[in-house]
C-alpha positions as CSV (number, residue, x, y, z in Angstrom):
1,M,74.8,75.5,90.5
2,N,74.1,78.8,88.9
3,A,73.5,78.0,85.2
4,E,73.9,75.2,82.7
5,L,75.0,74.7,79.1
6,I,73.3,71.9,77.1
7,L,76.0,70.8,74.8
8,H,75.1,69.4,71.3
9,V,77.7,67.9,69.0
10,E,76.6,66.0,66.0
11,G,76.7,62.3,66.5
12,Q,77.0,62.6,70.3
13,T,74.4,62.4,73.1
14,P,73.6,65.9,74.5
15,R,75.1,66.5,77.9
16,T,74.8,69.1,80.7
17,L,77.7,71.3,81.8
18,G,77.5,73.4,85.0
19,V,78.5,77.0,84.7
20,G,80.0,78.7,87.7
21,P,81.3,82.2,88.1
22,V,83.8,81.8,85.2
23,F,83.5,79.2,82.4
24,S,86.2,79.1,79.7
25,I,85.8,77.6,76.2
26,G,88.5,76.8,73.7
27,R,90.9,74.3,72.2
28,G,93.5,74.6,75.0
29,P,93.4,71.8,77.5
30,S,93.0,74.1,80.5
31,N,89.5,75.3,79.4
32,D,86.4,74.2,81.2
33,L,85.0,73.1,77.8
34,V,87.7,71.8,75.5
35,I,86.8,71.9,71.8
36,N,88.9,69.6,69.7
37,D,88.3,71.4,66.5
38,T,90.9,73.5,64.6
39,R,88.2,76.1,64.0
40,A,88.2,76.9,67.7
41,S,90.9,79.1,69.0
42,R,93.1,78.0,71.9
43,N,91.3,80.5,74.2
44,H,88.1,81.1,72.3
45,A,85.5,82.5,74.7
46,V,84.5,82.8,78.3
47,I,81.2,83.0,80.1
48,R,81.4,85.2,83.3
49,L,78.9,85.8,86.1
50,Q,78.2,89.5,86.7
51,G,76.7,90.3,90.1
52,D,74.7,87.4,91.4
53,K,72.5,86.4,88.4
54,A,73.6,88.0,85.1
55,Y,75.9,86.0,82.8
56,Y,78.0,87.5,79.9
57,L,79.5,85.8,76.9
58,V,82.9,87.3,75.9
59,D,84.7,86.4,72.7
60,L,88.5,86.5,73.2
61,G,89.5,87.6,69.7
62,S,88.9,84.2,68.2
63,S,89.7,83.7,64.5
64,N,86.4,82.2,63.5
65,G,84.2,84.0,65.9
66,T,81.6,83.2,68.6
67,I,78.0,83.1,67.4
68,L,75.2,84.0,69.7
69,N,71.7,83.5,68.4
70,G,72.9,83.7,64.8
71,R,75.0,86.8,65.2
72,R,78.8,87.2,65.8
73,V,79.7,88.5,69.2
74,T,81.7,91.7,69.2
75,I,81.5,93.0,72.8
76,P,80.5,91.1,75.9
77,S,76.9,90.1,75.5
78,G,74.3,89.3,78.2
79,L,72.9,85.7,78.2
80,K,69.3,84.6,79.0
81,S,67.7,81.2,79.2
82,G,67.2,79.7,75.7
83,D,70.2,81.6,74.1
84,E,72.2,79.5,71.6
85,I,75.9,79.7,71.3
86,Q,77.8,78.2,68.3
87,I,81.5,77.6,68.4
88,A,83.0,75.5,65.7
89,N,80.9,72.3,65.6
90,H,79.6,72.8,69.2
91,R,76.2,74.1,69.8
92,L,75.5,75.3,73.4
93,L,72.1,76.0,74.8
94,F,72.3,78.4,77.8
95,Q,69.9,77.9,80.7
96,H,69.6,79.4,84.1
97,A,69.6,76.4,86.5
98,A,66.0,76.8,87.5
99,A,64.8,76.8,83.9
100,A,67.0,74.0,82.6
101,P,65.3,71.1,81.0
102,E,65.6,67.6,82.4
103,T,66.2,65.8,79.1
104,A,70.0,66.2,78.8
105,Q,72.3,63.8,80.6
106,S,74.6,65.1,83.4
107,D,78.2,63.9,83.2
108,G,79.5,64.7,86.6
109,H,81.2,67.9,85.6
110,P,81.5,71.0,88.0
111,E,77.7,71.6,87.8
112,E,77.6,69.7,91.2
113,M,79.6,72.4,93.0
114,R,78.1,74.0,96.0
115,T,77.5,77.8,95.8
116,Q,77.9,80.2,98.8
117,V,77.4,83.9,99.1
118,E,79.2,86.1,101.6
119,F,79.4,89.9,102.0
120,T,82.1,92.1,103.6
121,S,83.2,95.7,103.7
122,E,86.7,96.2,102.4
123,T,89.0,99.0,101.1
124,V,89.5,98.6,97.4
125,S,90.6,100.4,94.3
126,I,88.2,100.4,91.3
127,L,89.4,100.6,87.7
128,V,87.0,101.4,84.9
129,V,88.3,101.1,81.3
130,D,86.2,102.2,78.3
131,I,86.6,102.1,74.5
132,R,86.0,105.5,73.1
133,N,83.5,105.9,70.3
134,Y,82.6,102.3,70.2
135,T,79.2,103.0,68.7
136,G,80.7,104.8,65.8
137,L,83.1,102.0,65.2
138,S,80.4,99.3,65.3
139,E,78.3,101.3,62.8
140,A,81.2,101.7,60.3
141,I,83.4,98.6,60.6
142,P,82.2,95.1,59.6
143,A,81.4,92.9,62.6
144,E,84.0,90.3,61.6
145,D,86.9,92.8,61.7
146,L,85.7,94.6,64.8
147,S,85.1,91.5,66.8
148,K,88.6,90.3,66.2
149,I,90.1,93.6,67.4
150,V,87.8,94.1,70.3
151,G,87.9,90.5,71.4
152,K,91.7,90.6,71.4
153,W,91.5,93.8,73.4
154,F,89.3,92.3,76.1
155,Q,91.7,89.3,76.3
156,E,94.7,91.6,76.7
157,V,92.9,93.7,79.3
158,G,92.2,90.5,81.3
159,L,95.8,89.5,81.1
160,I,97.0,92.9,82.2
161,I,94.6,93.0,85.2
162,E,95.7,89.5,86.2
163,R,99.4,90.3,85.9
164,H,98.9,93.3,88.3
165,N,96.9,91.1,90.7
166,G,93.5,92.6,90.1
167,S,90.1,90.9,89.6
168,I,87.7,91.6,86.7
169,D,84.3,92.4,88.3
170,K,82.1,92.9,85.3
171,F,81.7,93.9,81.6
172,I,79.4,96.7,80.8
173,G,79.0,97.0,77.0
174,D,82.5,98.0,75.8
175,A,83.7,98.9,79.3
176,V,85.5,96.7,81.9
177,M,85.4,97.2,85.7
178,A,88.1,95.6,87.9
179,F,89.1,96.0,91.5
180,W,92.1,95.5,93.8
181,L,91.6,94.6,97.4
182,K,93.8,96.4,100.0
183,A,95.8,93.9,102.1
184,H,95.4,94.1,105.9
185,T,99.0,95.2,106.2
186,E,100.3,98.6,107.5
187,G,101.5,100.8,104.6
188,D,100.2,98.6,101.8
189,N,99.6,100.6,98.6
190,N,99.6,97.8,96.1
191,Y,95.9,98.1,95.8
192,V,96.4,101.5,94.1
193,M,99.7,100.8,92.3
194,G,98.1,97.7,90.6
195,P,95.3,99.7,88.8
196,L,97.6,102.6,88.1
197,R,100.2,100.4,86.4
198,S,97.4,98.5,84.6
199,A,95.9,101.8,83.3
200,V,99.2,103.1,81.9
201,E,99.9,99.7,80.3
202,M,96.4,99.7,78.7
203,V,96.7,103.2,77.3
204,N,100.1,102.4,75.8
205,L,98.8,99.1,74.4
206,S,95.8,100.8,72.8
207,N,98.3,102.7,70.6
208,D,99.1,99.3,68.9
209,F,95.4,98.6,68.5
210,H,95.0,102.1,67.1
211,K,97.7,101.5,64.4
212,Q,96.1,98.2,63.5
213,L,92.6,99.6,63.1
214,S,93.5,102.9,61.4
215,S,95.8,101.1,58.9
216,R,92.6,99.4,57.5
217,Y,90.1,102.2,58.3
218,P,92.0,105.5,58.1
219,N,89.0,107.5,59.4
220,F,88.8,105.6,62.6
221,G,91.0,104.9,65.6
222,F,91.1,102.8,68.7
223,R,91.3,104.9,71.9
224,V,90.6,104.0,75.6
225,V,90.1,106.0,78.8
226,C,90.6,104.8,82.4
227,A,89.3,106.0,85.7
228,I,90.5,104.9,89.2
229,N,88.9,105.5,92.6
230,A,89.7,104.1,96.0
231,G,87.6,103.7,99.2
232,R,85.3,101.3,101.0
233,A,83.1,99.0,99.1
234,I,80.8,96.0,99.8
235,L,82.3,92.8,98.4
236,G,80.1,89.9,97.7
237,S,81.9,86.6,97.4
238,M,80.1,84.0,95.2
239,G,80.9,80.6,93.8
240,A,82.0,77.2,94.9
241,D,84.5,76.7,97.6
242,Q,87.3,75.9,95.1
243,R,86.4,78.7,92.7
244,R,85.4,82.0,94.3
245,D,84.3,85.1,92.4
246,F,83.7,88.6,93.8
247,T,81.7,91.6,92.9
248,A,82.1,95.1,94.4
249,V,79.3,97.6,95.0
250,G,78.8,101.0,96.7
251,D,79.6,104.7,96.4
252,C,83.3,104.0,95.7
253,V,82.3,102.1,92.6
254,N,79.7,104.7,91.5
255,V,82.3,107.5,91.8
256,A,84.8,105.5,89.6
257,F,82.2,105.5,86.8
258,R,81.5,109.2,87.3
259,I,85.2,110.0,87.0
260,E,85.4,107.9,83.8
261,S,82.8,110.2,82.3
262,L,85.1,113.2,83.0
263,C,87.9,111.8,80.7
264,K,86.1,112.9,77.5
265,E,85.1,116.3,79.0
266,L,88.6,117.0,80.3
267,Q,90.4,115.3,77.4
268,R,92.6,113.0,79.5
269,F,93.3,109.3,79.1
270,I,93.6,108.4,82.8
271,I,91.9,110.3,85.6
272,V,92.1,109.3,89.3
273,S,90.6,110.5,92.5
274,D,92.3,112.3,95.3
275,E,92.3,109.1,97.4
276,V,94.3,107.2,94.7
277,K,96.8,110.0,94.2
278,N,97.5,110.4,97.9
279,A,98.2,106.6,98.3
280,A,100.3,106.3,95.1
281,G,103.7,107.5,96.1
282,N,106.2,109.0,93.6
283,E,106.1,106.5,90.8
284,F,103.7,108.6,88.6
285,E,103.5,112.3,87.8
286,F,100.0,113.7,88.3
287,E,98.3,116.8,86.9
288,D,95.9,118.5,89.3
289,L,92.6,118.9,87.5
290,G,90.9,120.5,90.5
291,F,87.5,119.9,91.9
292,Q,84.9,118.6,89.5
293,R,81.2,118.1,89.8
294,V,80.1,114.5,89.3
295,K,76.6,113.2,89.1
296,G,75.1,111.8,92.3
297,K,77.5,113.6,94.6
298,S,76.6,116.7,96.7
299,Q,80.2,117.7,96.9
300,D,82.7,118.2,94.1
301,V,85.4,115.5,93.7
302,R,89.0,116.4,93.3
303,V,90.7,114.6,90.5
304,F,94.1,114.2,88.9
305,A,95.4,113.0,85.5
306,I,98.4,110.8,85.1
307,K,100.9,112.3,82.7
308,I,101.8,109.8,80.1
């Protein structure tokens, strides 16, 4: 067991819910915690494990919001022991397992699952997606309006990544990192085609979000940038036997984030490394941006932009 939620509902005895790598909350019957209250959205929020010990709360564009310690959640927010989450008439006290109190009653939910950790070196593609000028947006736009748009954006990003067979690794502020694992099959390039197709779809989708936001706030827009790198990474597999979660670390991941920082400098929406371009085939048209210096690398990195 990694963490717990102490569930408080008026008129009911508090109970303990185990939180694994992914814990979903909402009115829909497939959620880990089903809230039978019309103020809760069907897919309201999710708690995700980042790395091996950090949990994040993500609102999925809910109509009435997810409240963390009295404030509405706009972007994925880190959780610590003692944090209080309010969704409709449900109050949830978050606790890391070691710090959880013994007063609440366990109800035999997935908190009993056995956690394992395994590490392996694999070839992967890393996709980093970032909302441009989020700080400016958060300073100028009311949290209620911004949280609906951004929450819906994170939900759509998750669906796109899932549709193209990728895995979300972590949320970092207003950015999302995902990865695709290369199959042990000769000639497989799905591990680069998945993130490439996802990135193009995300950039095109952001145009709809831009229209929605700018129609209400003409001086602001919604734009995203994407970076993709491929190479070897260390994958840590964490979670119960029936619900595994992975996280990727290493130079391949670091370079992906460095490439993302070039998007603003080079004024491109999608930038990829030479490794990605070479494995991609002919589905996309690439613009050669030459060798670029990135922080932390002794040699310049050759990058390309996808022509959209």
